C-alpha positions in Angstrom: -2.7 -29.0 21.7 -4.6 -25.8 20.5 -2.9 -23.8 17.9 -3.8 -20.3 16.8 -4.0 -19.8 13.0 -7.1 -17.8 13.0 -6.1 -14.7 14.9 -8.6 -12.2 13.6 -9.2 -8.6 13.8 -10.3 -6.0 16.2 -13.9 -5.2 15.2 -16.3 -2.6 16.4 -19.9 -3.1 15.6 -21.9 0.1 15.1 -11.1 7.7 0.0 -7.7 8.3 -3.7 -6.0 10.6 -1.1 -5.9 14.3 -1.4 -2.2 15.3 -1.5 -0.3 18.3 -2.7 3.2 19.5 -3.4 5.5 21.7 -1.3 8.8 22.8 -2.6 11.4 23.1 0.2 14.4 24.0 -2.0 15.0 24.6 -5.7 17.8 27.1 -5.7 16.1 29.1 -8.4 17.3 32.6 -9.0 20.7 31.6 -7.6 19.6 31.8 -4.0 18.8 29.1 -1.4 15.4 29.1 0.3 16.9 27.2 3.2 19.9 28.3 5.3 22.5 25.6 4.6 25.8 24.8 6.3 28.4 22.1 5.7 29.3 19.8 8.7 32.3 17.5 8.3 32.4 18.8 4.8 31.8 21.9 2.7 28.5 23.3 1.4 29.7 25.2 -1.7 26.6 27.3 -2.0 24.4 27.8 -4.9 26.1 27.3 -8.3 25.2 27.1 -11.9 24.0 23.6 -12.9 27.1 21.8 -14.1 25.1 19.3 -16.2 21.8 20.9 -17.3 20.4 17.9 -19.0 18.1 15.0 -18.6 15.6 15.4 -15.8 17.2 18.6 -14.5 17.7 21.5 -16.8 17.3 24.2 -14.1 19.8 27.0 -13.9 21.0 26.6 -10.3 21.7 23.7 -7.9 23.3 23.1 -4.5 26.8 21.8 -4.2 28.4 19.8 -1.4 31.9 18.3 -1.0 32.8 15.5 1.4 35.8 15.7 3.8 37.9 12.5 3.6 38.7 12.7 7.3 35.1 12.1 8.4 32.8 9.2 7.7 29.6 11.2 8.2 29.6 14.3 6.1 26.4 16.3 5.6 24.8 19.5 4.7 22.4 20.8 7.4 19.6 23.2 6.5 17.6 25.3 8.9 14.0 25.9 7.8 12.2 29.2 8.3 9.3 27.2 9.9 9.0 23.6 11.0 8.1 21.2 8.2 4.5 19.9 8.3 4.7 16.2 7.5 1.2 15.4 8.7 -0.1 15.0 5.2 2.7 15.7 2.7 5.5 13.4 3.6 6.7 11.7 0.4 9.8 13.5 -0.8 11.6 13.6 -4.1 15.2 15.0 -4.5 17.3 15.3 -7.7 20.9 14.3 -7.2 24.0 14.2 -9.3 26.8 12.0 -8.1 30.3 11.4 -9.6 30.4 7.9 -8.2 28.0 4.9 -7.9 26.7 2.9 -6.4 26.4 4.8 -3.1 23.7 5.9 -0.7 22.1 9.2 0.1 20.4 10.1 3.4 17.6 12.5 3.7 16.6 13.4 7.3 14.3 15.9 9.0 14.9 16.6 12.7 13.9 18.9 15.5 11.8 19.1 18.7 13.5 16.0 20.0 12.3 13.9 17.0 13.8 12.7 13.7 12.7 10.8 10.6 15.0 9.6 7.9 15.5 7.3 4.9 18.4 6.1 2.9 18.2 5.6 -0.9 20.6 4.1 -3.4 22.2 6.1 -6.1 22.9 3.6 -8.8 24.0 5.8 -11.7 27.0 8.2 -11.8 27.5 11.4 -13.7 23.9 12.2 -14.5 20.9 13.6 -12.7 18.6 11.0 -11.0 15.6 11.5 -8.9 15.2 9.7 -5.6 12.0 9.1 -3.6 11.9 9.1 0.2 9.0 8.0 2.3 9.1 10.1 5.5 5.5 9.3 6.7 7.0 8.0 9.9 7.3 11.7 10.9 3.7 12.6 10.3 3.0 13.2 14.0 6.1 15.3 14.6 5.6 19.1 14.8 9.0 20.6 15.5 11.0 19.4 12.5 13.0 22.5 11.7 16.2 21.0 10.3 16.8 19.1 7.1 19.9 17.0 6.5 21.4 15.6 3.3 24.4 13.2 3.3 26.1 11.6 0.3 28.1 8.3 0.7 27.5 8.4 4.5 29.7 6.4 6.9 32.5 6.0 4.3 35.9 7.4 5.2 38.1 8.9 2.5 35.3 10.4 0.3 36.4 13.6 -1.4 33.8 13.9 -4.1 31.5 16.8 -4.8 27.8 16.1 -5.2 25.0 18.3 -6.5 21.4 18.3 -5.3 18.2 20.2 -6.3 14.4 20.3 -6.1 13.7 19.0 -2.6 9.9 18.7 -2.6 6.9 16.7 -1.5 4.8 14.9 -4.1 1.4 13.3 -4.2 1.3 10.2 -2.0 0.1 8.2 -5.0 1.3 7.4 -8.5 -1.5 6.5 -10.8 -0.5 4.6 -13.9 -4.0 4.1 -15.4 -7.3 5.8 -14.9 -8.8 5.6 -18.4 -10.1 9.2 -18.0 -9.7 10.9 -21.4 -8.0 7.8 -22.9 -5.5 5.1 -22.1 -2.4 6.1 -20.2 -0.7 2.7 -20.9 -0.7 0.8 -24.2 -2.8 -2.2 -23.2 -2.5 -5.3 -25.4 -4.8 -8.3 -25.0 -2.9 -11.6 -25.3 -5.5 -14.3 -25.9 -8.5 -12.2 -25.1 -10.2 -8.9 -26.0 -9.5 -5.5 -24.5 -11.6 -2.4 -25.1 -10.9 0.9 -23.4 -12.0 3.3 -22.3 -15.6 2.1 -21.9 -18.4 3.5 -19.8 -18.3 2.3 -16.1 -20.9 -0.5 -16.0 -22.0 0.2 -12.4 -20.5 3.1 -10.5 -20.4 2.6 -6.7 -18.6 4.0 -3.6 -15.4 2.2 -4.6 -15.3 3.5 -8.2 -17.5 6.3 -9.4 -15.3 7.1 -12.4 -17.0 7.6 -15.7 -14.7 5.3 -17.7 -12.7 2.2 -17.3 -11.1 -0.7 -19.2 -12.9 -3.9 -20.2 -11.3 -7.3 -20.8 -13.0 -10.5 -22.0 -10.9 -13.6 -21.2 -10.2 -16.1 -24.0 -11.8 -19.5 -23.4 -9.0 -21.7 -24.7 -6.0 -20.8 -22.5 -5.5 -20.7 -18.8 -3.3 -17.7 -18.8 -4.8 -15.2 -21.2 -3.6 -11.8 -20.1 -3.4 -8.1 -20.5 0.0 -6.6 -21.1 1.1 -2.9 -20.9 4.7 -1.8 -21.5 5.8 1.5 -20.0 8.3 3.7 -21.7 10.1 4.1 -18.4 10.5 1.5 -15.5 8.1 1.6 -12.6 9.7 3.2 -9.5 9.0 0.8 -6.7 11.5 2.1 -4.2 8.7 3.8 -2.3 5.6 3.4 -4.4 5.1 -0.4 -4.1 1.6 -0.9 -2.8 -0.4 -1.3 -6.0 -4.1 -0.8 -5.9 -6.4 -2.0 -8.7 -10.1 -1.6 -8.9 -11.9 -4.6 -10.4 -15.5 -5.3 -11.4 -15.8 -9.1 -11.9 -18.8 -11.1 -13.2 -17.6 -14.3 -11.5 -15.7 -15.2 -8.3 -12.1 -15.9 -9.1 -8.6 -14.5 -8.7 -6.6 -11.7 -10.2 -2.9 -11.8 -10.6 -0.8 -8.6 -11.0 2.7 -9.1 -12.4 5.6 -6.7 -13.1 8.3 -7.8 -15.5 11.5 -6.5 -17.0 14.9 -7.8 -18.2 15.6 -9.2 -14.7 13.5 -11.1 -12.2 9.8 -10.6 -12.2 7.4 -10.1 -9.3 3.8 -11.1 -8.9 1.0 -11.2 -6.3 -2.4 -12.9 -6.6 -5.6 -11.7 -4.8 -9.0 -13.5 -4.4 -12.1 -11.9 -5.9 -15.1 -12.7 -3.9 -17.6 -10.0 -4.7 -19.2 -10.0 -8.1 -21.1 -7.4 -10.1 -19.7 -4.6 -7.9 -16.4 -2.7 -7.9 -13.8 -3.7 -5.3 -10.3 -2.5 -4.7 -7.5 -4.9 -4.3 -4.1 -4.1 -2.8 -1.0 -5.9 -4.1 2.1 -5.7 -1.9 5.1 -5.5 -4.3 7.5 -4.2 -1.7 9.7 -7.2 -2.4 10.5 -5.4 -5.7 11.6 -2.2 -4.0 15.2 -2.6 -5.2 14.3 -3.5 -8.8 15.0 -0.7 -11.3 14.1 -2.4 -14.6 10.5 -3.4 -14.3 8.7 -1.8 -17.2 5.9 -4.3 -18.1 2.6 -4.6 -16.2 0.5 -7.8 -16.7 -3.0 -8.6 -15.4 -4.3 -12.2 -15.4 -7.9 -12.7 -14.6 -9.0 -16.2 -13.6 -5.5 -17.4 -13.9 -5.0 -21.1 -14.7 -8.6 -21.7 -15.7 -8.8 -22.6 -19.5 -12.5 -22.7 -20.1 -13.7 -19.3 -18.7 -14.7 -16.5 -21.0 -15.9 -14.0 -18.4 -15.9 -10.2 -18.7 -13.8 -8.1 -16.3 -13.6 -4.3 -15.9 -10.6 -2.7 -14.3 -9.6 0.9 -13.4 -7.5 3.2 -11.3 -4.2 1.3 -11.1 -2.3 3.4 -8.6 0.8 2.8 -6.4 1.2 4.1 -2.9 4.0 4.0 -0.2 3.8 1.4 2.5 4.0 4.2 4.9 3.6 3.3 8.6 3.5 -0.4 7.6 7.0 -0.3 6.1 8.7 -1.9 9.1 5.8 -4.2 10.2 6.4 -7.9 9.8 3.8 -9.6 7.6 1.7 -12.1 9.7 0.0 -14.6 7.5 -1.9 -15.9 10.6 -3.6 -12.5 11.0 -6.8 -12.5 9.1 -7.4 -8.7 9.5 -6.0 -6.2 12.0 -7.3 -3.2 10.0 -3.8 -1.7 10.0 -0.9 -3.5 8.3 -1.9 -7.1 8.1 -5.0 -7.1 6.0 -5.3 -10.6 4.6 -9.1 -11.1 4.4 -11.3 -11.0 1.3 -14.8 -10.0 2.2 -18.0 -11.2 0.5 -21.3 -10.4 2.1 -21.2 -7.4 4.3 -18.3 -5.7 2.6 -20.3 -2.5 2.1 -21.2 -2.4 5.8 -17.5 -2.6 6.9 -15.1 0.3 7.2 -11.9 1.2 9.0 -12.1 3.8 11.7 -10.0 5.1 14.7 -10.4 2.9 17.8 -13.3 4.5 19.7 -12.3 2.9 23.0 -8.5 2.0 23.2 -7.5 0.2 26.4 -5.8 -2.8 27.8 -7.8 -5.4 25.8 -7.4 -3.5 22.5 -4.9 -0.7 22.3 -4.9 -0.7 18.5 -5.1 2.6 16.7 -7.4 1.3 13.9 -10.3 -1.1 14.0 -13.1 -2.3 11.7 -16.6 -1.0 12.1 -19.5 -3.1 11.0 -23.0 -1.6 10.7 -25.6 -4.2 11.4 -28.2 -3.8 8.6 -31.8 -3.1 9.6 -34.3 -5.7 8.5 -31.8 -8.5 8.4 -31.8 -10.5 11.7 -29.1 -12.6 10.3 -27.1 -10.1 8.3 -23.6 -11.6 7.9 -20.1 -10.5 7.4 -18.4 -13.2 5.3 -14.7 -13.8 4.7 -14.2 -15.9 1.5 -11.0 -18.0 1.2 -12.2 -19.6 -2.1 -10.1 -22.7 -1.2 -10.5 -25.0 1.8 -9.2 -23.4 5.0 -6.5 -25.6 6.7 -7.8 -26.2 10.2 -5.7 -29.3 10.8 -3.4 -27.6 13.3 -4.3 -24.0 13.7 -8.0 -24.0 14.5 -8.6 -21.5 17.3 -10.2 -18.2 16.2 -9.5 -15.1 18.3 -11.6 -12.0 17.8 -11.7 -8.7 19.7 -15.2 -7.2 19.5 -16.8 -4.0 20.9 -20.6 -4.3 21.0 -23.0 -1.5 21.9 -25.4 -4.1 23.4 -25.6 -7.4 25.2 -26.5 -9.9 22.5 -25.3 -13.1 20.8 -22.6 -13.4 18.2 -22.7 -16.4 15.9 -19.5 -17.8 14.3 -19.9 -20.1 11.3 -17.8 -22.2 8.9 -19.3 -23.0 5.5 -18.9 -23.0 1.8 -16.9 -26.2 1.3 -17.6 -29.9 0.9 -18.4 -30.4 4.6 -21.6 -29.6 6.5 -21.7 -26.1 7.9 -20.5 -25.6 11.5 -21.5 -22.8 13.8 -21.0 -21.7 17.4 -22.7 -19.0 19.3 -21.3 -16.8 22.1 -22.9 -14.3 24.4 -21.7 -10.8 24.7 -21.0 -10.5 28.4 -20.8 -6.7 28.6 -21.7 -3.8 26.4 -19.5 -0.8 25.3 -16.3 -2.6 26.1 -13.7 -4.5 24.1 -14.0 -8.3 24.7 -11.7 -10.9 23.3 -13.4 -14.1 22.1 -11.8 -17.5 21.4 -13.7 -19.8 19.2 -12.7 -23.5 19.2 -12.9 -24.9 15.7 -10.8 -28.0 16.5 -13.7 -30.3 15.8 -13.4 -29.1 12.2 -9.7 -30.0 11.9 -10.4 -32.4 9.0 -13.4 -30.6 7.5 -13.5 -28.7 4.2 -14.8 -25.1 4.7 -14.1 -22.1 2.5 -15.8 -19.3 4.4 -15.8 -17.8 7.9 -19.1 -16.0 8.7 -19.9 -13.6 11.5 -23.4 -12.8 12.6 -23.3 -9.9 15.0 -26.5 -9.4 17.0 -27.6 -12.8 15.7 -31.3 -13.3 15.3 -32.2 -9.8 16.3 -33.2 -6.8 14.1 -31.8 -3.6 15.4 
């Protein structure tokens, strides 16, 4: 029976984001910028800050009291103009609650659409700041109402809550860039750290002037870099960590966050050497953790004898955004949207993510990969490197959707392991249309291969 492990990507053959801040409400001057009303409760208006301390020393805040007879009490604000969430859609709100733990709801609605998110309030009687990812409303244009609800869907609540500073923030939290010095106190454990140092080879991935350098100790498998933050990392929304790495040897890199409670880690393969690459670590499993204040990097983890040099830079966290509710699919090699599990070697610099140029029945996806066939290379290749043998024992059917501008041949190849290379060619039946190909690798079920190779326009130049 054929099984489908190797469902690949949609592929067409042919950067930090720029965000800003918009303050929606700060109650400064004792007046509200938004027209608020209380529904199933009372909006008490703008009052003097009852606890001007900690993260909120401003003079005025908003006040809302729940009605115990209703389980959904909320303050509803009418905006002077619809909110534009197309680009600025990560919100922060400062909140003071007399009870904890409870939830808070932030919602924008209007024009027949709505986008919302619940966040936990875990500390009572002090100002806390909550982060809301409302990127799901990026396409909505009529959002002219904002709703805040404290302890929603709980009967009998009579408490008064305070809120302030509803604003968008940059869609990225950068913890280390090495520009002008170190932002984090890096400590090399069994190795040597120097930073900042000059960028050894700026490229399109990292053109920064400075970065960090780490030389691995050659006598322990888990020499590491450790940085302890003065405050815990907020992973409630910002949990997609990106790290740029320049490696001198193919290996792996492990990113780990620790604190007094459970720790979280993700390992990524490094295939490209002597060039900057950016690796994404999905730490959304730690979204509820509030005590992670240590960041650890392991290069070449588990290998005792290596003494290679690594450069790293631009450690930034971003929201999961539109991928927040997408189920991870380990069988998807790359869909160029939310399930991006491939590590590219050769051809990485000819590959980019673009809008689907020809959506339709075969491929309705919004995003696809675009590979530019290099001139002067009849067998220019796009290589996916697994580093370890690919398990083809059961799942050995590769599916690929390809849009080709010409009728030609595409060559699919397995290589890089202990077995002899295996390849299979397929003709492109029609140009300028999406075609789904199924490549039967069942004859390699017991073989040892570490790489999948694609030759688009195989044997032809241009």
